[in-house]
Backbone of each chain as nested JSON, in Angstrom:
{
  "chains": [
    {"id": "A", "residues": [
      {"number": 1, "name": "MET", "atoms": {"N": [7.159, -15.01, -10.477], "CA": [7.652, -13.659, -10.213], "C": [6.6, -12.853, -9.434]}},
      {"number": 2, "name": "ARG", "atoms": {"N": [7.093, -11.804, -8.82], "CA": [6.215, -11.005, -7.978], "C": [6.078, -9.58, -8.529]}},
      {"number": 3, "name": "ALA", "atoms": {"N": [4.939, -8.972, -8.247], "CA": [4.725, -7.594, -8.645], "C": [4.046, -6.866, -7.496]}},
      {"number": 4, "name": "ARG", "atoms": {"N": [4.378, -5.606, -7.351], "CA": [3.703, -4.797, -6.342], "C": [2.949, -3.673, -7.049]}},
      {"number": 5, "name": "VAL", "atoms": {"N": [1.712, -3.499, -6.649], "CA": [0.884, -2.442, -7.216], "C": [0.57, -1.44, -6.106]}},
      {"number": 6, "name": "PHE", "atoms": {"N": [0.842, -0.18, -6.382], "CA": [0.535, 0.885, -5.425], "C": [-0.659, 1.67, -5.935]}},
      {"number": 7, "name": "VAL", "atoms": {"N": [-1.703, 1.713, -5.16], "CA": [-2.897, 2.459, -5.554], "C": [-3.047, 3.635, -4.591]}},
      {"number": 8, "name": "THR", "atoms": {"N": [-3.009, 4.839, -5.137], "CA": [-3.098, 6.028, -4.281], "C": [-4.23, 6.929, -4.753]}},
      {"number": 9, "name": "LEU", "atoms": {"N": [-4.8, 7.657, -3.827], "CA": [-5.83, 8.628, -4.197], "C": [-5.188, 9.761, -4.973]}},
      {"number": 10, "name": "ARG", "atoms": {"N": [-5.877, 10.258, -5.994], "CA": [-5.362, 11.402, -6.732], "C": [-5.239, 12.606, -5.803]}},
      {"number": 11, "name": "LYS", "atoms": {"N": [-4.284, 13.456, -6.144], "CA": [-3.985, 14.615, -5.297], "C": [-5.221, 15.467, -5.006]}},
      {"number": 12, "name": "ALA", "atoms": {"N": [-6.095, 15.607, -5.985], "CA": [-7.244, 16.495, -5.833], "C": [-8.349, 15.89, -4.972]}},
      {"number": 13, "name": "VAL", "atoms": {"N": [-8.222, 14.607, -4.629], "CA": [-9.286, 13.924, -3.898], "C": [-9.023, 13.994, -2.396]}},
      {"number": 14, "name": "LEU", "atoms": {"N": [-10.03, 14.404, -1.654], "CA": [-9.91, 14.473, -0.194], "C": [-9.647, 13.087, 0.384]}},
      {"number": 15, "name": "ASP", "atoms": {"N": [-8.819, 13.009, 1.432], "CA": [-8.499, 11.729, 2.044], "C": [-8.738, 11.807, 3.565]}},
      {"number": 16, "name": "PRO", "atoms": {"N": [-10.001, 11.684, 3.984], "CA": [-10.317, 11.817, 5.416], "C": [-9.631, 10.754, 6.275]}},
      {"number": 17, "name": "GLN", "atoms": {"N": [-9.432, 9.556, 5.718], "CA": [-8.769, 8.502, 6.489], "C": [-7.308, 8.899, 6.76]}},
      {"number": 18, "name": "GLY", "atoms": {"N": [-6.655, 9.448, 5.738], "CA": [-5.283, 9.921, 5.904], "C": [-5.218, 11.07, 6.898]}},
      {"number": 19, "name": "GLN", "atoms": {"N": [-6.199, 11.959, 6.854], "CA": [-6.22, 13.087, 7.806], "C": [-6.36, 12.585, 9.229]}},
      {"number": 20, "name": "ALA", "atoms": {"N": [-7.194, 11.542, 9.417], "CA": [-7.378, 10.975, 10.755], "C": [-6.08, 10.366, 11.256]}},
      {"number": 21, "name": "VAL", "atoms": {"N": [-5.382, 9.648, 10.368], "CA": [-4.099, 9.051, 10.745], "C": [-3.1, 10.147, 11.116]}},
      {"number": 22, "name": "GLY", "atoms": {"N": [-3.054, 11.208, 10.305], "CA": [-2.13, 12.301, 10.569], "C": [-2.407, 12.953, 11.92]}},
      {"number": 23, "name": "GLN", "atoms": {"N": [-3.686, 13.18, 12.2], "CA": [-4.069, 13.812, 13.463], "C": [-3.702, 12.91, 14.648]}},
      {"number": 24, "name": "ALA", "atoms": {"N": [-3.947, 11.606, 14.487], "CA": [-3.633, 10.655, 15.559], "C": [-2.138, 10.635, 15.836]}},
      {"number": 25, "name": "LEU", "atoms": {"N": [-1.326, 10.66, 14.772], "CA": [0.133, 10.635, 14.966], "C": [0.613, 11.905, 15.662]}},
      {"number": 26, "name": "ARG", "atoms": {"N": [0.045, 13.048, 15.288], "CA": [0.452, 14.29, 15.948], "C": [0.04, 14.28, 17.415]}},
      {"number": 27, "name": "THR", "atoms": {"N": [-1.139, 13.725, 17.694], "CA": [-1.586, 13.605, 19.092], "C": [-0.626, 12.732, 19.893]}},
      {"number": 28, "name": "LEU", "atoms": {"N": [-0.03, 11.737, 19.216], "CA": [0.928, 10.853, 19.878], "C": [2.308, 11.503, 20.038]}},
      {"number": 29, "name": "GLY", "atoms": {"N": [2.463, 12.72, 19.547], "CA": [3.716, 13.435, 19.75], "C": [4.611, 13.529, 18.528]}},
      {"number": 30, "name": "PHE", "atoms": {"N": [4.147, 13.055, 17.39], "CA": [4.972, 13.135, 16.178], "C": [4.712, 14.467, 15.472]}},
      {"number": 31, "name": "SER", "atoms": {"N": [5.268, 15.531, 16.05], "CA": [4.968, 16.871, 15.541], "C": [5.665, 17.145, 14.208]}},
      {"number": 32, "name": "GLU", "atoms": {"N": [6.636, 16.303, 13.827], "CA": [7.328, 16.516, 12.549], "C": [6.483, 16.102, 11.341]}},
      {"number": 33, "name": "LEU", "atoms": {"N": [5.332, 15.507, 11.626], "CA": [4.478, 15.045, 10.527], "C": [3.709, 16.205, 9.917]}},
      {"number": 34, "name": "LYS", "atoms": {"N": [3.782, 16.312, 8.59], "CA": [3.055, 17.387, 7.921], "C": [1.779, 16.872, 7.271]}},
      {"number": 35, "name": "ASP", "atoms": {"N": [1.861, 15.701, 6.678], "CA": [0.696, 15.199, 5.957], "C": [0.777, 13.68, 5.858]}},
      {"number": 36, "name": "ALA", "atoms": {"N": [-0.374, 13.042, 5.846], "CA": [-0.414, 11.587, 5.676], "C": [-1.525, 11.253, 4.697]}},
      {"number": 37, "name": "ARG", "atoms": {"N": [-1.244, 10.371, 3.789], "CA": [-2.268, 9.905, 2.849], "C": [-2.231, 8.39, 2.792]}},
      {"number": 38, "name": "LEU", "atoms": {"N": [-3.399, 7.788, 2.743], "CA": [-3.471, 6.326, 2.739], "C": [-3.762, 5.773, 1.352]}},
      {"number": 39, "name": "GLY", "atoms": {"N": [-3.118, 4.694, 1.06], "CA": [-3.361, 4.019, -0.209], "C": [-3.393, 2.523, -0.015]}},
      {"number": 40, "name": "LYS", "atoms": {"N": [-3.474, 1.815, -1.121], "CA": [-3.492, 0.356, -1.049], "C": [-2.229, -0.208, -1.681]}},
      {"number": 41, "name": "LEU", "atoms": {"N": [-1.812, -1.329, -1.145], "CA": [-0.676, -2.055, -1.696], "C": [-1.182, -3.441, -2.063]}},
      {"number": 42, "name": "VAL", "atoms": {"N": [-1.02, -3.828, -3.318], "CA": [-1.448, -5.163, -3.739], "C": [-0.206, -5.933, -4.16]}},
      {"number": 43, "name": "GLU", "atoms": {"N": [0.066, -7.037, -3.483], "CA": [1.203, -7.874, -3.837], "C": [0.703, -9.057, -4.649]}},
      {"number": 44, "name": "LEU", "atoms": {"N": [1.219, -9.164, -5.868], "CA": [0.757, -10.217, -6.767], "C": [1.869, -11.221, -7.027]}},
      {"number": 45, "name": "GLU", "atoms": {"N": [1.496, -12.478, -7.054], "CA": [2.412, -13.525, -7.499], "C": [1.874, -13.989, -8.85]}},
      {"number": 46, "name": "VAL", "atoms": {"N": [2.664, -13.763, -9.906], "CA": [2.183, -14.085, -11.251], "C": [3.148, -15.036, -11.953]}},
      {"number": 47, "name": "ALA", "atoms": {"N": [2.676, -15.655, -13.024], "CA": [3.518, -16.581, -13.788], "C": [4.723, -15.84, -14.348]}},
      {"number": 48, "name": "ASP", "atoms": {"N": [5.856, -16.526, -14.428], "CA": [7.071, -15.907, -14.97], "C": [6.814, -15.396, -16.377]}},
      {"number": 49, "name": "GLY", "atoms": {"N": [7.354, -14.234, -16.689], "CA": [7.219, -13.679, -18.028], "C": [5.998, -12.794, -18.213]}},
      {"number": 50, "name": "THR", "atoms": {"N": [5.214, -12.634, -17.156], "CA": [4.062, -11.733, -17.254], "C": [4.55, -10.299, -17.457]}},
      {"number": 51, "name": "SER", "atoms": {"N": [3.954, -9.599, -18.423], "CA": [4.432, -8.247, -18.723], "C": [3.809, -7.228, -17.777]}},
      {"number": 52, "name": "LYS", "atoms": {"N": [4.502, -6.103, -17.678], "CA": [4.006, -4.997, -16.865], "C": [2.668, -4.503, -17.416]}},
      {"number": 53, "name": "ALA", "atoms": {"N": [2.528, -4.503, -18.727], "CA": [1.289, -4.054, -19.365], "C": [0.101, -4.901, -18.905]}},
      {"number": 54, "name": "ARG", "atoms": {"N": [0.359, -6.183, -18.738], "CA": [-0.707, -7.095, -18.317], "C": [-1.152, -6.763, -16.882]}},
      {"number": 55, "name": "ILE", "atoms": {"N": [-0.203, -6.415, -16.062], "CA": [-0.546, -6.07, -14.674], "C": [-1.251, -4.714, -14.626]}},
      {"number": 56, "name": "GLU", "atoms": {"N": [-0.837, -3.807, -15.504], "CA": [-1.535, -2.517, -15.574], "C": [-2.984, -2.719, -16.014]}},
      {"number": 57, "name": "GLU", "atoms": {"N": [-3.19, -3.73, -16.846], "CA": [-4.554, -4.052, -17.27], "C": [-5.389, -4.518, -16.054]}},
      {"number": 58, "name": "MET", "atoms": {"N": [-4.764, -5.321, -15.185], "CA": [-5.456, -5.748, -13.957], "C": [-5.87, -4.533, -13.129]}},
      {"number": 59, "name": "CYS", "atoms": {"N": [-4.964, -3.543, -13.074], "CA": [-5.26, -2.328, -12.306], "C": [-6.453, -1.605, -12.894]}},
      {"number": 60, "name": "LYS", "atoms": {"N": [-6.449, -1.459, -14.224], "CA": [-7.525, -0.702, -14.871], "C": [-8.861, -1.408, -14.736]}},
      {"number": 61, "name": "LYS", "atoms": {"N": [-8.831, -2.75, -14.77], "CA": [-10.075, -3.499, -14.743], "C": [-10.621, -3.734, -13.344]}},
      {"number": 62, "name": "LEU", "atoms": {"N": [-9.744, -3.809, -12.343], "CA": [-10.241, -4.161, -11.017], "C": [-9.575, -3.429, -9.846]}},
      {"number": 63, "name": "LEU", "atoms": {"N": [-8.251, -3.336, -9.874], "CA": [-7.563, -2.934, -8.638], "C": [-7.7, -1.448, -8.311]}},
      {"number": 64, "name": "ALA", "atoms": {"N": [-7.789, -0.618, -9.341], "CA": [-7.86, 0.826, -9.081], "C": [-9.104, 1.415, -9.732]}},
      {"number": 65, "name": "ASN", "atoms": {"N": [-9.601, 2.472, -9.152], "CA": [-10.701, 3.239, -9.743], "C": [-10.088, 4.478, -10.4]}},
      {"number": 66, "name": "PRO", "atoms": {"N": [-9.959, 4.463, -11.725], "CA": [-9.209, 5.528, -12.402], "C": [-9.815, 6.923, -12.246]}},
      {"number": 67, "name": "VAL", "atoms": {"N": [-11.056, 6.999, -11.806], "CA": [-11.671, 8.315, -11.616], "C": [-11.034, 9.03, -10.421]}},
      {"number": 68, "name": "ILE", "atoms": {"N": [-10.755, 8.29, -9.361], "CA": [-10.224, 8.947, -8.16], "C": [-8.85, 8.428, -7.741]}},
      {"number": 69, "name": "GLU", "atoms": {"N": [-8.356, 7.394, -8.42], "CA": [-7.095, 6.808, -7.965], "C": [-6.046, 6.734, -9.082]}},
      {"number": 70, "name": "ASP", "atoms": {"N": [-4.789, 6.853, -8.677], "CA": [-3.658, 6.577, -9.557], "C": [-3.059, 5.248, -9.145]}},
      {"number": 71, "name": "PHE", "atoms": {"N": [-2.33, 4.615, -10.069], "CA": [-1.643, 3.39, -9.673], "C": [-0.258, 3.34, -10.308]}},
      {"number": 72, "name": "SER", "atoms": {"N": [0.632, 2.609, -9.677], "CA": [1.915, 2.323, -10.311], "C": [2.272, 0.877, -10.028]}},
      {"number": 73, "name": "VAL", "atoms": {"N": [3.012, 0.284, -10.964], "CA": [3.353, -1.14, -10.902], "C": [4.864, -1.283, -10.79]}},
      {"number": 74, "name": "GLU", "atoms": {"N": [5.301, -2.168, -9.942], "CA": [6.732, -2.421, -9.754], "C": [6.948, -3.925, -9.851]}},
      {"number": 75, "name": "LEU", "atoms": {"N": [7.745, -4.368, -10.796], "CA": [8.046, -5.802, -10.901], "C": [9.273, -6.117, -10.054]}},
      {"number": 76, "name": "THR", "atoms": {"N": [9.227, -7.225, -9.336], "CA": [10.385, -7.551, -8.483], "C": [10.883, -8.971, -8.751]}}
    ]},
    {"id": "B", "residues": [
      {"number": 1, "name": "MET", "atoms": {"N": [10.403, 16.326, 3.362], "CA": [10.745, 15.058, 2.736], "C": [9.584, 14.075, 2.865]}},
      {"number": 2, "name": "ARG", "atoms": {"N": [9.637, 13.063, 2.019], "CA": [8.536, 12.116, 1.977], "C": [9.009, 10.724, 2.393]}},
      {"number": 3, "name": "ALA", "atoms": {"N": [8.088, 9.959, 2.95], "CA": [8.383, 8.573, 3.307], "C": [7.198, 7.719, 2.91]}},
      {"number": 4, "name": "ARG", "atoms": {"N": [7.494, 6.495, 2.515], "CA": [6.414, 5.556, 2.207], "C": [6.51, 4.387, 3.173]}},
      {"number": 5, "name": "VAL", "atoms": {"N": [5.384, 4.037, 3.756], "CA": [5.327, 2.911, 4.682], "C": [4.465, 1.825, 4.05]}},
      {"number": 6, "name": "PHE", "atoms": {"N": [5.01, 0.616, 3.993], "CA": [4.262, -0.525, 3.451], "C": [3.881, -1.43, 4.61]}},
      {"number": 7, "name": "VAL", "atoms": {"N": [2.596, -1.645, 4.785], "CA": [2.117, -2.516, 5.856], "C": [1.499, -3.75, 5.211]}},
      {"number": 8, "name": "THR", "atoms": {"N": [2.061, -4.906, 5.503], "CA": [1.556, -6.143, 4.894], "C": [1.2, -7.148, 5.975]}},
      {"number": 9, "name": "LEU", "atoms": {"N": [0.243, -7.993, 5.678], "CA": [-0.1, -9.072, 6.6], "C": [1.042, -10.071, 6.658]}},
      {"number": 10, "name": "ARG", "atoms": {"N": [1.328, -10.601, 7.837], "CA": [2.36, -11.626, 7.947], "C": [1.969, -12.851, 7.134]}},
      {"number": 11, "name": "LYS", "atoms": {"N": [2.99, -13.556, 6.669], "CA": [2.766, -14.705, 5.79], "C": [1.795, -15.727, 6.397]}},
      {"number": 12, "name": "ALA", "atoms": {"N": [1.869, -15.927, 7.698], "CA": [1.067, -16.965, 8.348], "C": [-0.4, -16.556, 8.531]}},
      {"number": 13, "name": "VAL", "atoms": {"N": [-0.704, -15.274, 8.255], "CA": [-2.054, -14.776, 8.509], "C": [-2.902, -14.897, 7.243]}},
      {"number": 14, "name": "LEU", "atoms": {"N": [-4.079, -15.458, 7.39], "CA": [-5.005, -15.585, 6.266], "C": [-5.408, -14.213, 5.741]}},
      {"number": 15, "name": "ASP", "atoms": {"N": [-5.562, -14.084, 4.428], "CA": [-5.925, -12.806, 3.827], "C": [-7.135, -12.998, 2.91]}},
      {"number": 16, "name": "PRO", "atoms": {"N": [-8.341, -13.06, 3.492], "CA": [-9.544, -13.3, 2.684], "C": [-9.793, -12.214, 1.634]}},
      {"number": 17, "name": "GLN", "atoms": {"N": [-9.425, -10.971, 1.953], "CA": [-9.616, -9.877, 0.99], "C": [-8.724, -10.097, -0.241]}},
      {"number": 18, "name": "GLY", "atoms": {"N": [-7.481, -10.497, 0.021], "CA": [-6.573, -10.806, -1.08], "C": [-7.067, -11.98, -1.906]}},
      {"number": 19, "name": "GLN", "atoms": {"N": [-7.614, -12.992, -1.228], "CA": [-8.139, -14.157, -1.953], "C": [-9.299, -13.752, -2.858]}},
      {"number": 20, "name": "ALA", "atoms": {"N": [-10.15, -12.849, -2.347], "CA": [-11.284, -12.375, -3.145], "C": [-10.795, -11.624, -4.379]}},
      {"number": 21, "name": "VAL", "atoms": {"N": [-9.771, -10.779, -4.195], "CA": [-9.198, -10.045, -5.329], "C": [-8.609, -11.025, -6.345]}},
      {"number": 22, "name": "GLY", "atoms": {"N": [-7.882, -12.029, -5.844], "CA": [-7.279, -13.02, -6.733], "C": [-8.328, -13.768, -7.54]}},
      {"number": 23, "name": "GLN", "atoms": {"N": [-9.391, -14.169, -6.865], "CA": [-10.458, -14.907, -7.546], "C": [-11.138, -14.021, -8.604]}},
      {"number": 24, "name": "ALA", "atoms": {"N": [-11.363, -12.759, -8.236], "CA": [-12.014, -11.833, -9.171], "C": [-11.148, -11.633, -10.41]}},
      {"number": 25, "name": "LEU", "atoms": {"N": [-9.83, -11.498, -10.223], "CA": [-8.936, -11.299, -11.368], "C": [-8.919, -12.532, -12.272]}},
      {"number": 26, "name": "ARG", "atoms": {"N": [-8.917, -13.719, -11.656], "CA": [-8.921, -14.929, -12.48], "C": [-10.237, -15.049, -13.251]}},
      {"number": 27, "name": "THR", "atoms": {"N": [-11.335, -14.666, -12.599], "CA": [-12.632, -14.677, -13.284], "C": [-12.621, -13.729, -14.485]}},
      {"number": 28, "name": "LEU", "atoms": {"N": [-11.859, -12.644, -14.362], "CA": [-11.761, -11.68, -15.464], "C": [-10.818, -12.157, -16.566]}},
      {"number": 29, "name": "GLY", "atoms": {"N": [-10.199, -13.328, -16.376], "CA": [-9.365, -13.874, -17.433], "C": [-7.87, -13.799, -17.191]}},
      {"number": 30, "name": "PHE", "atoms": {"N": [-7.462, -13.315, -16.023], "CA": [-6.03, -13.221, -15.734], "C": [-5.546, -14.533, -15.12]}},
      {"number": 31, "name": "SER", "atoms": {"N": [-5.429, -15.556, -15.973], "CA": [-5.108, -16.894, -15.469], "C": [-3.654, -17.007, -15.027]}},
      {"number": 32, "name": "GLU", "atoms": {"N": [-2.81, -16.025, -15.374], "CA": [-1.408, -16.072, -14.959], "C": [-1.229, -15.705, -13.484]}},
      {"number": 33, "name": "LEU", "atoms": {"N": [-2.313, -15.26, -12.848], "CA": [-2.215, -14.87, -11.447], "C": [-2.192, -16.083, -10.535]}},
      {"number": 34, "name": "LYS", "atoms": {"N": [-1.207, -16.122, -9.642], "CA": [-1.104, -17.241, -8.705], "C": [-1.623, -16.867, -7.327]}},
      {"number": 35, "name": "ASP", "atoms": {"N": [-1.305, -15.671, -6.892], "CA": [-1.698, -15.277, -5.537], "C": [-1.767, -13.763, -5.45]}},
      {"number": 36, "name": "ALA", "atoms": {"N": [-2.659, -13.276, -4.607], "CA": [-2.748, -11.837, -4.377], "C": [-2.901, -11.594, -2.884]}},
      {"number": 37, "name": "ARG", "atoms": {"N": [-2.17, -10.621, -2.394], "CA": [-2.313, -10.241, -0.987], "C": [-2.443, -8.729, -0.894]}},
      {"number": 38, "name": "LEU", "atoms": {"N": [-3.312, -8.279, -0.014], "CA": [-3.55, -6.847, 0.116], "C": [-2.861, -6.26, 1.332]}},
      {"number": 39, "name": "GLY", "atoms": {"N": [-2.337, -5.092, 1.161], "CA": [-1.716, -4.399, 2.283], "C": [-2.059, -2.927, 2.23]}},
      {"number": 40, "name": "LYS", "atoms": {"N": [-1.438, -2.171, 3.117], "CA": [-1.689, -0.742, 3.159], "C": [-0.435, 0.013, 2.762]}},
      {"number": 41, "name": "LEU", "atoms": {"N": [-0.657, 1.148, 2.136], "CA": [0.433, 2.042, 1.771], "C": [0.16, 3.374, 2.465]}},
      {"number": 42, "name": "VAL", "atoms": {"N": [1.092, 3.835, 3.274], "CA": [0.912, 5.124, 3.945], "C": [1.984, 6.075, 3.428]}},
      {"number": 43, "name": "GLU", "atoms": {"N": [1.572, 7.157, 2.808], "CA": [2.516, 8.159, 2.317], "C": [2.568, 9.301, 3.316]}},
      {"number": 44, "name": "LEU", "atoms": {"N": [3.768, 9.546, 3.836], "CA": [3.916, 10.574, 4.861], "C": [4.755, 11.726, 4.328]}},
      {"number": 45, "name": "GLU", "atoms": {"N": [4.357, 12.926, 4.684], "CA": [5.182, 14.114, 4.413], "C": [5.684, 14.565, 5.779]}},
      {"number": 46, "name": "VAL", "atoms": {"N": [6.996, 14.496, 5.976], "CA": [7.557, 14.82, 7.293], "C": [8.598, 15.924, 7.169]}},
      {"number": 47, "name": "ALA", "atoms": {"N": [8.934, 16.536, 8.308], "CA": [9.933, 17.596, 8.32], "C": [11.275, 17.043, 7.848]}},
      {"number": 48, "name": "ASP", "atoms": {"N": [12.055, 17.884, 7.144], "CA": [13.371, 17.46, 6.663], "C": [14.232, 16.981, 7.833]}},
      {"number": 49, "name": "GLY", "atoms": {"N": [14.981, 15.906, 7.604], "CA": [15.89, 15.41, 8.63], "C": [15.274, 14.391, 9.572]}},
      {"number": 50, "name": "THR", "atoms": {"N": [14.0, 14.076, 9.353], "CA": [13.364, 13.046, 10.177], "C": [14.035, 11.696, 9.902]}},
      {"number": 51, "name": "SER", "atoms": {"N": [14.374, 10.984, 10.962], "CA": [15.087, 9.721, 10.779], "C": [14.127, 8.584, 10.467]}},
      {"number": 52, "name": "LYS", "atoms": {"N": [14.692, 7.54, 9.875], "CA": [13.912, 6.348, 9.568], "C": [13.4, 5.713, 10.866]}},
      {"number": 53, "name": "ALA", "atoms": {"N": [14.227, 5.763, 11.906], "CA": [13.855, 5.185, 13.202], "C": [12.577, 5.841, 13.739]}},
      {"number": 54, "name": "ARG", "atoms": {"N": [12.484, 7.147, 13.513], "CA": [11.321, 7.888, 13.994], "C": [10.051, 7.428, 13.255]}},
      {"number": 55, "name": "ILE", "atoms": {"N": [10.189, 7.162, 11.986], "CA": [9.033, 6.707, 11.217], "C": [8.671, 5.27, 11.599]}},
      {"number": 56, "name": "GLU", "atoms": {"N": [9.691, 4.464, 11.901], "CA": [9.417, 3.104, 12.367], "C": [8.676, 3.136, 13.698]}},
      {"number": 57, "name": "GLU", "atoms": {"N": [8.963, 4.158, 14.487], "CA": [8.249, 4.33, 15.753], "C": [6.757, 4.618, 15.495]}},
      {"number": 58, "name": "MET", "atoms": {"N": [6.502, 5.436, 14.477], "CA": [5.103, 5.708, 14.1], "C": [4.393, 4.404, 13.731]}},
      {"number": 59, "name": "CYS", "atoms": {"N": [5.12, 3.541, 13.011], "CA": [4.533, 2.263, 12.598], "C": [4.186, 1.423, 13.812]}},
      {"number": 60, "name": "LYS", "atoms": {"N": [5.137, 1.349, 14.757], "CA": [4.917, 0.497, 15.925], "C": [3.787, 1.024, 16.792]}},
      {"number": 61, "name": "LYS", "atoms": {"N": [3.673, 2.359, 16.862], "CA": [2.668, 2.931, 17.753], "C": [1.282, 3.021, 17.133]}},
      {"number": 62, "name": "LEU", "atoms": {"N": [1.203, 3.152, 15.817], "CA": [-0.117, 3.366, 15.229], "C": [-0.369, 2.671, 13.896]}},
      {"number": 63, "name": "LEU", "atoms": {"N": [0.596, 2.765, 12.985], "CA": [0.277, 2.383, 11.599], "C": [0.142, 0.888, 11.378]}},
      {"number": 64, "name": "ALA", "atoms": {"N": [0.895, 0.086, 12.139], "CA": [0.85, -1.361, 11.931], "C": [0.503, -2.07, 13.23]}},
      {"number": 65, "name": "ASN", "atoms": {"N": [-0.114, -3.217, 13.092], "CA": [-0.38, -4.072, 14.24], "C": [0.667, -5.186, 14.23]}},
      {"number": 66, "name": "PRO", "atoms": {"N": [1.679, -5.081, 15.085], "CA": [2.825, -6.0, 14.994], "C": [2.47, -7.47, 15.231]}},
      {"number": 67, "name": "VAL", "atoms": {"N": [1.294, -7.727, 15.775], "CA": [0.899, -9.121, 15.997], "C": [0.614, -9.823, 14.659]}},
      {"number": 68, "name": "ILE", "atoms": {"N": [-0.027, -9.101, 13.748], "CA": [-0.406, -9.742, 12.482], "C": [0.208, -9.072, 11.253]}},
      {"number": 69, "name": "GLU", "atoms": {"N": [0.897, -7.946, 11.443], "CA": [1.396, -7.225, 10.27], "C": [2.896, -6.957, 10.34]}},
      {"number": 70, "name": "ASP", "atoms": {"N": [3.525, -6.954, 9.175], "CA": [4.903, -6.492, 9.036], "C": [4.87, -5.112, 8.398]}},
      {"number": 71, "name": "PHE", "atoms": {"N": [5.938, -4.349, 8.585], "CA": [5.994, -3.063, 7.887], "C": [7.413, -2.802, 7.396]}},
      {"number": 72, "name": "SER", "atoms": {"N": [7.504, -1.999, 6.352], "CA": [8.817, -1.523, 5.934], "C": [8.696, -0.054, 5.55]}},
      {"number": 73, "name": "VAL", "atoms": {"N": [9.796, 0.674, 5.742], "CA": [9.796, 2.122, 5.539], "C": [10.779, 2.458, 4.424]}},
      {"number": 74, "name": "GLU", "atoms": {"N": [10.381, 3.356, 3.554], "CA": [11.233, 3.777, 2.439], "C": [11.256, 5.302, 2.431]}},
      {"number": 75, "name": "LEU", "atoms": {"N": [12.423, 5.884, 2.589], "CA": [12.523, 7.347, 2.528], "C": [12.78, 7.775, 1.091]}},
      {"number": 76, "name": "THR", "atoms": {"N": [12.099, 8.826, 0.655], "CA": [12.298, 9.256, -0.741], "C": [12.657, 10.731, -0.818]}}
    ]}
  ]
}
């Protein structure tokens, strides 16, 4: 089975990389863009029957930095 | 309105960063992990009524490298 993990910077944390992307897109003519924020996507292939809690444990231990990042897990 | 863009490496492209994450997780005891691949998540805040096609254009022009990456867009 597969799982997707989304790791995003917390709202209160500055995201200069996202700001650069946003500025670049507006320079390219995408004036409808208001804000851009960058995060990570981790696609995991795990043994069948792996629980969501187990994947959240992976996030807490390695994939996300809980001080500045939030994460969410989606099983597919 | 908000949109999420998922940028992933194409299947045929080697992903050393994902392999490193996978190895690290297995070292931490997550033996149920079979494979890990890393991608990018771009969260966009755009003007109401922006079409999906317009966001796909952003991907083609800046957010993804179509030679080695696939992308998908999700409007929320």
